[in-house]
N, C-alpha and C positions, 0 to 999 in steps of 0.2 A: 920171668914170665912163664906161666904154666902152659903146657901144651896138652893136646888131646882132650880138649873140653868141648868139642863140637857137639857131642850128643847130650851134654848136660843142659844146654840152653833151652831146648824145646820142652824139657820136662818141668813138671810142677815140683816145687820143693818137697812135697810129701812123698813123691815117687823116686826121689834120689836114693842111691845106695849110700852106705856109710862113707865110702871112699869119695863119692861124688859130693856129699855134704861137706866133707873136709876141703875138697877143692873149691867149692863155692865160698866157704868161709875165707879161704885164702884170697880168692878173687875179689871178695867184697872189700878188701883193703886197697884195691887198685882203683884207678879212674878210667877203666875201659869203657869205650862207647857201647860195646856189647852188653856190659853190665847195666849201663843206664837204660838201654832198650829192654833188657830183661826185666828190670824193676818196673818200667812203665807197663810192660805186659802183665806183670803180677797185679799191679794196681788196677788195671782194666778188668782183670778177672774178679777182683774184690767188688767191683761195681755191681756185678750180677748177684751178689749175696746181700746187698743192702735192701731193706724193706721200707725204711722211712723216706718219704719223698724229699724232705728237707736235706737229709743226709745224702741222698742221691745227687741233688743239685750241687751241694757243697763238694762232693767227691768229683763230680764231672768238671766243676770249675777248677779245682786243684789239678786234676789230670790235664785239662786243656792248657793251663798255665805251664805245667811241668813239661808237656810235650813241645810246646811252642818255644820254650826257653832251654831245651835240652842240647841244642847245637848238633842234633842228629840230622843227617840228610836221608831222604828216602832212598831205598836201594835202587841201583841202576838195573835196568832190564836188559 
């Protein structure tokens, strides 16, 4: 398991350094809950780039299904 990835998760993929991109590619082969949450975050960001109303609804439905079936728990406060 890779360590020292704490500062990679908040970043957008286009802002990752080459080393961080390699780490993310390696992490993508795992089944980490953090990776699932990161991918949901990226999908939500894609939502803001959609112009077509039907595509927005379809994307939100997919995102809703994905988040409710991700087996992720809300963070404890």
